[in-house]
N, C-alpha and C positions, 0 to 999 in steps of 0.2 A: 540605535539611531536609524531612522528611516532611510532606506536605500533609494537613491535617485539616479536615473539614467540622464546624463547631461548630453543631449544631442550635439555632435560635433559638426560645425559648419564645413570643415574640410571633408568629412566623410559624406555629408549630404551632397556636396558638389560632386563627389565621386559617384554616388548613387544616381544622381541626376543624369549622368552620362551613360548609364547602363540601359540596355534594351529591356523590354517587358519580361522576357523569360529569365534573364539573369536576376532581375529584381525579385521575381516570384521565387526563384530557387533559393534566394538568400533568406526568405521568410518561411521556408519549408523545412520540416523535420521528418523525413521519411524513416522507415525502419530497414535495417540491413536484411531482414527476412524478405522484404518485397524487392529491394534493389538487387540483391544478390551480388555477384562479382562485377557487374557492370557499373562501377562507381563513376560518379561525376560530381560536380561541385554543388553543394547545398549549404545552407547556413548552419545546419545541424544534422546529426544522424543518431537515431536511437538503436542501440545494440541489445538484442535479446540475450538470454542466458547462454553461456558457452564456456568452454575451457579457456584458461588464461592464454595459452599459446595461440589458439585459434582466434580469440578476440584481438590479441596483439597484431596478428597478421591482417585481419579485416580492418582494424582501426588505422593501421599504417597505410593500407591500400587506399582507404577513403581520404586520409589526410593528403596523400600525394596527388589526388585528383582535384584538390581545392586550392584555388589561387588565394583565397582569403581563409585564414585558419578557422576551422569550424568548431562548433560545440560538439563534444562527444558525450552522448547522453545515455543514461540508464535509469533504473528505478530502485533506489536504495532505501526502501521503506522501513526495513528493520535490519540494517547492517548490509554488508557486501555479499554475503554468501548465497543469497537467492539468485542473484544474477551473474555472479562470477564463480563458476564451479571451482572448488578448491579453496576459496576464500572463507573466512570465518562466518558461520551462521549464528544468528541470535534469535531469542524469542520474538514473537510478533510485538508490534508497538504497544498493544494493550498489556502484554506481559511486562515490557519495559516500564510501563506506567505503574503496574502493580508493585514494583519495587519502591515506588514513591520517592525515587532519588533523582533529582535533576542533575546531580554530579555524574551518576552512572549513565543517564541518558546522553549527557554531553560527551562522555568518553566513547560511547558506542557510535555516536555521530562522527566523532574524530577518527575512530578506527575505520569506519566506512569510507570516509574521505581519503584516508591514507592508502588503504588497500585498493580502492577503485582508482585513485589518482595515480597510483604506481603504473597502471597500464594505459593512462591517458584520459580517463573520464574527467570532465570538468563541470558537469551539470547533472543533477538528479531530480526526478519528478517525485519528490517527497520532502517533508512528511505529509501524511494524511492528517488533516485537522478537523474532519467532520466529527460531529457528536454522535455517538452510538446510542441514540435514544430508543429506537425500535429494535428489540432484540433480534428480530428475524430479517433485518436489513441484509440483502444479499451482497451489498457492495462494501459496507463499512465494517461492522462487527469488530474483530480483533485487530484490524488494520488501524483502528483509531486508538488514540491515547485514553479514551474513556467517554464518559457521559457529561461530566461537569466542565463548564468553560474554563474554570480556574486550573483544573488538573491538566486539560489539554494545553493550555498556555504554558504551564510549568514544564511539562515533560516534552511535548513536541517543540516548544520553544528552545529548550536546552539541546535537544537533538539537532535542531536547525542551526544553532550557534556552533555546535561541534562540527557540523559539515562545513559551514561557511568560513569559520575561523581557520580551516585547514584546506582552503582552495577549492571547495566544491559548492557551486551555486545550488541553492535549495529552492524548492517550489512548494508552496502551501496549496492544498487542494481539498475539496472541490467546491469552489465558490459558486453559489451563495450558501452552500451547506447541504450535504447529503446525510442519510441516516435517520430520516423522519418517517419513512414508510417502507413497504416491502417491494417496491418497484425497482427495477434494475435499469440504469441508464444505458447499459449496453444494448438493451432490448427496446426500451421505450423512453418517453420523456417524463421523469418524475416531477411532481409539483410539491414544492416546499410550501405548506399552507400556514406557516407562522404569520401572526399579525406583525405589523411594523414594530411594536414594542417588544414582542417576544423575540423577533429576529435580532433586534439591536442588543438585547440582553444575552442572547445565545450565540449563534454563529457570527453575528455581527461583531460582538465583543472579541471573539477569538481572532477573526481576521484583522480587526483593527489593531489589537495589541501586538500580534505577530508582525504586521506591517510596520508598526511603530518601532519594533525591536530589530528590523533590518531584513525581513524576507525579501529576496531579490526577484523572485518570480511568483506569479499566481496562476493556477490552472482553473479556469471556470469549468464547471461540470455542465452536462447537457440537462440542466435542472431549471425549472421555471420557479419564479418567485412573485406571485401575484401581488403581494403587499407593496411592491415597488415597481410594478410594471403594468402594461395594458395588453389585452388580448388582441390577436390579429382579426382579420375579417371573418375567419371561421369561428371566432370565439375561443381560440386556443392560445394559451400563454406561451411565449417563445422561451426556449432554453437560453441560459445566460450566454452561451457561446455566440449567439447572434443578436443579443439584446443590447441596443444602445443605452437604454435606460439603466440596465444593470452594470454594463461595462464602463460607460462614460459617467453617468450621473452618480451611481452608487459606489462602484469600486474606485474609479479615478477621482470622482468629485467628493462624495461624502467621506470615504475612507482615506482619500489622499494618496492612493498607491501610485508610485511613479517608477516602478520597476517594469519587468517584462511580463506580458500576458501571453500565455501559450494555451491553445485549445486542448481539450482532451481529444482522443482519437476521433477523427472525423467520419469514420465508418460505423461508429456506434449508432444503434437504433434511436437513441435519444435525440440525435441531430439529423441523421440521414433518413429517419422515418418522419421527421417533422417537415422537411422541405427537400427540394431537389439537391442532390449531393453537391454539385458544382456551384449552384447558387449559394448554398450554405457556406462553402469555402470562401466565396467572394464576400458574403455578408459578414462573416467572422472578421475578416481583415478590415472591411470598410467600417464596421461598427466598433472597433476598438482592440481586437486581438492583434498581437505583434507577430505571431508565428502559428502555422498550421501543423498539427501533429498527425502523422501517418497519412499524408495525402496519397492518392492513387497515382503514383508517378508513371505516366505512360503518355504517348502522344495525344490521346484524347483529352487528358487532363489539361494540357497546354491549350489545345484548341477550344475547349469549353471555357477556360478562364479568360482566353482572349475574347470569346463571345460575351462573357460577363462584362469585360472591359468596354467592348463596343456598345453594349446596352446601357452603360452607365452604372452598373451594379458594383463595379470596382473602379475607382479612379486612379489615375497615375499618381496624383498627389498623395493619396493614402498609401499606395504601394511604396513610394519613395520614403514617406515618413516612417513606415514600419521597417523598411530595410535600413534606414539611417539609425533607428533605435537599436536594431540588432547589432549593427556594426559598431556603434558607439559603446554598447555594453561590452563587446569583445575588447575594444580598446581599453576600457576601464579595468577589465580583468587582466590586462597585460598580454592578451593573445595576439595582438597585432604588432607588438614590439619587434624591432629588427632582430633582437637576440632571442626571441621567443623560441623555445624548444618544444617538441611534441610532448615531452614529459618534463616539467620543470624540476629543478633541483629542490627537493623538499625532504622533510623528515621521512625516513623509511619506516614502515610499520614494524613493530616489535611483535613477531608472531607469538612468542610465548606469553607476552603480556596480554595480547588480544584474546588468546585462548582462555587465560585466567579471567579476563573480563566477561567472556561469554558464560563461563561456569558460575561466576558470581551472579550474573543476570538471571540464569535459570534458577539457581538456589534461592534467590530473593523473590522471584516471581511465583514460584509454586505456591498455590493458595488452597487451603482447606475451606472451600466455599460453604459447606455445611457438614455437620457431623452430629446428627441427632442421637445416634446410637453409641457415640464415643468409640468409633471404630479405628481411629488413628491416634496414636500408633498401634500397630498390630504386631504381636511378637511372632516373628518368622523363625522357625527352627527347622532342623533337618527333617523332622517327622511331620511337619505341617503339610497338609494336603491342600494344594492351591490349584484353582482353575482360573486361567486367564481367558476371558471371553472377549471377542472382538465384534462389536455391533457398530459397524461403520459403513457408510456409503462408499463404494469403490475401494473396498478393503484391500484389493490386490495392489493398490498404489502404495501401500504403507507397510509392506512386508518387512522392510528393514526396521521400522519403528517397533512393531510388536515382537519381532524376533529378538531385538535388543532387550525388550522388557522381559521376555522369557529367560534369556541368558542371565539377566540380573537376578531374577527370582530363583534360578537354579543355584546361585551362589549361597542361598540360604536354605532352600528346601530340596529334598531328594524326591519330591512327589509333585511335579508340576505338569499339568495338562494345558493345552491351548486349543480353543475351539473358535472357528470363524463362522458367524451367522448360523448358529446351531438350531434356532427356532425355539419357541416358547415351551413346547412339550419336553424337549430334551433338557432345557434349562430348569424346568420345574422338577424333574427327577434329580438333577444335579444339586438343586438347592435344598432338597429334603435333608433334615438333620442326619448326620452320620456319614454322608458321602464325601463332602469337602469341608475343610475347616475355614477356608476363605475363598470367596469369588472376587476376583479383580476384573472389572469390566471396562475396557476401552470403548468409548461411545462417541458418536457424533458424526458430523459432516463438515468437510472443509469447504471454504469459499472457492468458487471457480467462476470466472466471468461468463455471463450468459446462462448460468445455472438457474438463477432466479429463486433459489431456496437454500438456506443455510442449515436448517434444522434436519435432524435425522428423518429420512423420507423413503418412500418406496417400500418394497416388500421386506427389506431388512428391518424396518421400523416395527414389524410384527413381533420381533424378539422381546419388545417391552410389554407384550400381553402375557396373560397366564398367571400373574401373581407370584412369580418366583422370587421377587425381591423381599417378600414378607413371610417367608417360611422359617425364619430363625437362623439360617446360615448367614454370617456376616458378609456383606457385599460392599465393596468400595468401588465406586465409579470414578473413572478418570476421563475428563473431557480434554482432548489434546488441542482442539482447534476452535470449536464454537464455545464462546465464553458464557453463554446464557442458557445452558442445558437445565440449570436449576429452576429457571422460570417456567419451563414447560412441564418437567417431571417433579413438581413441587411435593407431591405426596409419596410417589413411589421410590424416589431416590432419597435415602437418609444420609449417605456419606458421599461427598463429591470433592474431587481435587481437580483444579484447572492447571494445565501446564502452559497454555498460551503458545503452542507450537511444539515442534520436536527437532532437537539438534543432537549432536553427537553425545553430549553428556546428560541429556534429559532422563533417559531410562535409569541410569545408575543413581542419579540424585533422587529420582522419584521413588525407587524401591527402597533406597536407604532411608528416605524420609518416612515411608510407610512403616518400616521396621523400627522406627524410633531413634535412629542413629543421627538424625539431623532435625533441627527445629523446622517448623513450617509456618508460614504466614497464615493468620486466621482472620484478617480484616481485608475488606474489599476497598482498595484505594481508587481504582480506575472506574468502577461501575457498581451498581447496586445489586 
C-alpha cells in the first residue's frame, strides 16, 4: 500500500513559530564526519561506518542535543555489516538478486533492520533500484538488483519490505534512474537519455511499483531526464535534485509519491558543478525536496541560505511545509510519542540465525557465469599444484580476502603459491604445461565513489596481455566485485565465477564449490 505523509495541523502550527535557522535545521541531514563532537539539533544525522560502541556513543550524544527526536540514518544497501563494524555482512544486492529468492531478500532486509535498529538507526538510504544496464556504470553495477525491471521490483521490493516491516524507513534511489551510461554523478551530471516510453517501461515502472508497494522515501539523483524536462538558459538539462518538472510533475504527480524526498549528497559534482552550491540547496527545497543530505554546516551556510531567502529563492512557506512534513513523518513513525525511547523495544536479532542467513546468501549467489572448458568442478588433491593470482586494482585493500582464499586452498593442496600483479611474462611461464595444474585468478576492480571506472584499469590490467590463458593449463577466474567481467574478456576468459562481494564465509564456500563439494548456480537471474 502506498505510503502517505499526512501533514499535522498541530505540527504545522509549531513549525510556523520557529525562526529561519531552526526550520532549516529540521530539514537538514548532515554527517557525523563533518559535525564531529559539536552536536546540535538537526532533523536527521547520517552516521558513517564505525564500531558499535563508538556509534552508540555518538548517536546518544546527538539525540541529547535534539529537542525533537531525530532520524538516525545510515546506508544499509546490502545488510548491516558495511556500516556497522561487527554486524553481519552480506553479498552485494546483485548477489542477493542472483539467489532469485524474494524470501531470502526479505529476511536480509529484516536482519539489517534488527541489527541496525538495535543501536538506534531508524532510516536507511537503500535499496538501490537503478537498472544496471551499462556494464561499466561506476555508480550502479553490483549495488543494483539487476537489469530487468521485474527482477529489481521482486528483489529490491522484498528487501524494502523486510526493512520497513521491522521499523526501518527505506529509501529507493536514484530517481529518475542511474545505470545508463559511464558518467558518475559524484563528478558530473549524467543524462538519462531514455525516451518517454522507454522510461515508463523501465525505471518508471520500477519506481511506480515500489512506490505503490509502500516505499517511504525517495532519493533523487543528480541526474537529468530530458524526456520529461526542459533545458535551462545554457541549454543544459537540470539534475532531478532541483527540477520542479521531475520532482513535482513526474514524481509527485504522475507517480503519485507522497512520502519523503531526500536529496543525494549536495556536495556531489552532479549538483554542485551544475549551479552555485547554496542556490542549489535552496532550489532543492523550493522545488520539492523535503530534506538536504550532507549540507555544509557552518556559519556561512546559514548566511548564504538567508541570502537565498531574502532573494526569494527559498520562501518561508516552502520551508515551513518541508519541516512540517518531516515532523509529521516522525509522528507517524512514533518518534514523537511521549513514551518514545531512543531504541524501541523490538525483536532482538538472532546472531546465529543471521550468520546462517549470510552463508545461505553466499552459497546461493555464487554463479558459474561461463565454463567453456568444463573447468568446474576441479579435483583438488594434496598433490595438485595451484597458483592463486591476484589481478585487482588496489589489491592491498583486499589482503584479508585473498589470504582467506589461500588458506582454504591449502586445506586441499600441499602446493599453493600466491602472486599479486605478477605481469604477463611471469604468468606466461607459469601457464606453460607442466608448471601448475590449476591457476585460480582473482580479478577485477571494486566500485569507489569518484573513481569513474569499474573495470580492471591502469597498469595492473596489463596482466591480461601475453596469451597466458590459452596455453593449456586450466584457469578459473573469480570476479569478486565487478559482475560484468565476462562482457569485456569474452574470448580470453573461458571459466568465470562471480561471488558478488566478499564476506567471512565466501572463501570457504568458493573453494569448496570449485572442488565439487557444493553445487553452483549456472544461470544468471540478475543480469545477462
